[in-house]
C-alpha positions as CSV (number, residue, x, y, z in Angstrom):
1,M,103.9,54.4,119.0
2,V,100.9,55.8,117.2
3,K,97.8,54.2,118.1
4,I,95.4,53.7,115.2
5,I,91.7,54.1,116.0
6,P,89.5,52.2,113.3
7,G,86.9,54.2,111.7
8,V,83.1,53.5,111.8
9,S,81.6,52.6,108.4
10,L,78.4,54.4,107.2
11,K,75.5,52.7,106.1
12,D,72.8,53.3,103.7
13,E,70.2,52.8,106.6
14,D,71.9,55.5,108.5
15,F,71.3,57.9,105.8
16,K,67.7,56.9,105.3
17,G,66.7,56.5,108.9
18,G,68.0,59.9,109.9
19,A,70.8,59.1,112.0
20,I,73.1,60.9,109.5
21,T,72.0,64.1,108.0
22,L,73.3,66.0,105.0
23,T,72.5,69.7,104.2
24,A,73.8,71.6,101.3
25,F,75.7,74.7,102.3
26,K,76.3,77.3,99.8
27,P,78.5,80.1,101.3
28,R,78.1,83.4,100.0
29,L,81.7,84.5,99.2
30,E,82.7,87.8,98.0
31,Y,86.3,88.6,97.0
32,K,88.3,91.7,96.4
33,W,91.5,91.9,95.0
34,D,94.1,94.7,95.7
35,A,96.9,95.1,93.1
36,G,99.1,96.6,95.7
37,I,101.6,99.6,95.2
38,A,103.9,98.1,92.6
39,I,101.4,96.4,90.4
40,G,99.0,99.0,90.8
41,Q,101.3,101.7,89.3
42,Y,102.2,99.2,86.8
43,L,98.7,98.9,85.5
44,R,98.0,102.6,85.7
45,G,101.0,103.2,83.5
46,L,99.7,100.6,81.0
47,K,96.4,102.6,81.0
48,N,98.4,105.4,79.9
49,G,100.6,103.5,77.5
50,V,103.6,103.3,79.6
51,L,105.6,100.5,81.0
52,M,106.7,101.1,84.4
53,G,109.6,99.5,86.3
54,R,111.3,99.7,89.8
55,R,114.9,100.3,90.5
56,C,116.6,98.6,93.5
57,K,118.8,101.0,95.1
58,H,121.0,98.4,96.5
59,C,122.1,96.2,93.4
60,S,120.6,98.8,90.6
61,R,118.3,96.1,88.9
62,V,115.4,97.6,87.2
63,L,112.5,95.2,87.7
64,I,109.3,94.6,85.4
65,P,106.7,93.8,86.5
66,P,107.6,96.0,89.4
67,R,108.2,94.8,92.8
68,M,108.5,96.6,96.2
69,F,111.3,94.4,97.1
70,C,114.2,92.9,95.1
71,E,114.3,89.2,95.2
72,W,118.2,89.2,94.8
73,C,119.4,91.3,97.4
74,F,116.0,91.4,99.5
75,K,116.2,95.3,99.8
76,P,113.1,97.7,99.2
77,T,113.0,98.9,95.7
78,S,113.4,102.8,95.6
79,D,112.5,104.6,92.2
80,W,109.9,104.3,89.5
81,V,111.4,104.0,86.3
82,P,109.4,104.6,83.1
83,L,110.5,102.0,80.4
84,S,110.4,101.7,76.6
85,D,107.8,99.6,74.9
86,T,110.5,98.0,72.9
87,G,112.6,95.0,73.6
88,T,114.2,91.8,72.8
89,I,112.7,88.2,72.7
90,N,114.5,86.0,75.3
91,T,112.6,82.9,74.6
92,F,109.4,82.0,72.8
93,S,107.1,79.0,71.7
94,V,104.9,78.3,68.6
95,C,101.8,77.2,70.0
96,Y,99.0,75.4,68.0
97,I,96.9,74.6,71.1
98,T,95.9,77.1,73.7
99,W,96.3,76.8,77.4
100,N,92.9,75.4,77.6
101,M,93.4,72.8,74.9
102,V,91.7,74.3,71.9
103,R,93.3,73.5,68.6
104,L,94.1,76.6,66.5
105,K,94.6,76.9,62.8
106,E,97.0,79.9,63.1
107,P,99.6,79.4,65.9
108,Q,99.9,81.9,68.7
109,I,103.6,82.8,69.8
110,P,104.0,83.5,73.4
111,A,107.4,85.1,74.2
112,V,109.3,86.4,77.3
113,I,110.5,89.9,76.2
114,E,113.3,91.7,77.8
115,I,112.0,95.3,77.9
116,D,114.5,98.1,77.1
117,G,115.7,99.8,80.1
118,A,114.9,96.8,82.4
119,S,117.7,94.8,83.8
120,K,119.1,91.9,81.6
121,G,117.1,88.6,81.8
122,I,114.0,90.5,83.2
123,G,110.9,90.7,81.1
124,I,107.2,90.2,80.5
125,L,105.3,87.3,78.8
126,H,103.2,88.4,75.8
127,L,102.3,87.4,72.3
128,V,104.3,88.1,69.2
129,R,102.3,88.7,65.9
130,G,102.9,90.1,62.3
131,I,105.6,87.8,61.6
132,D,105.8,84.1,60.0
133,P,106.0,82.0,63.3
134,Y,109.0,80.3,61.8
135,K,110.9,83.4,61.3
136,V,110.7,84.5,65.1
137,R,114.0,84.1,66.8
138,I,115.8,84.6,70.1
139,G,117.2,88.1,70.1
140,M,114.7,89.6,67.6
141,R,113.7,93.1,68.3
142,V,110.1,93.9,69.0
143,K,107.8,96.7,69.8
144,A,104.4,96.9,71.7
145,V,101.3,97.5,69.6
146,W,98.9,99.3,71.9
147,K,95.1,99.3,72.0
148,P,93.8,102.9,71.3
149,P,93.6,105.0,74.4
150,Q,90.0,104.9,74.9
151,E,89.9,101.3,74.9
152,R,92.7,100.8,77.5
153,Q,91.7,99.2,81.0
154,G,94.8,99.2,83.1
155,A,95.6,95.7,82.2
156,I,98.6,93.7,80.4
157,T,95.9,93.1,77.5
158,D,96.3,96.9,76.7
159,I,99.2,95.7,74.9
160,Q,97.5,94.0,72.0
161,Y,100.8,92.1,71.0
162,F,104.5,92.9,70.3
163,K,105.5,93.2,66.5
164,P,109.0,92.8,65.1
165,I,110.9,96.0,64.5
């Protein structure tokens, strides 16, 4: 049996009279983020205009974004695999509203793109441009449009978008 102990209500006079004091505490928090081995190499590849994946020696899957462990067989991945910057649209959406609820005059087309050389069903989410939004289709072949090398930072945005090929 659980015994419930009633709480004590606070009153305005407790605060005004000094029985209860409140202080503002603003902690100084500094964060650092480490991409880790797999994503770190992936980001370096993006800066150099190369998509990198990891191969699982046990089940032979090629994963992008790369992971150090295969989520299917729970074995460590073993090899780095440079991949093509072409692929196939697996799924997509035509969006007239951004993720932060801003209306768009021209729609964005986010798509999951299965990258050539990676295992079937594995892809990355990115934007598709250079086509009428209502002509995009599942199975459409696309190619990455990269930023100029001097503008790349080692981020997924080093690929500006994917365009139909």
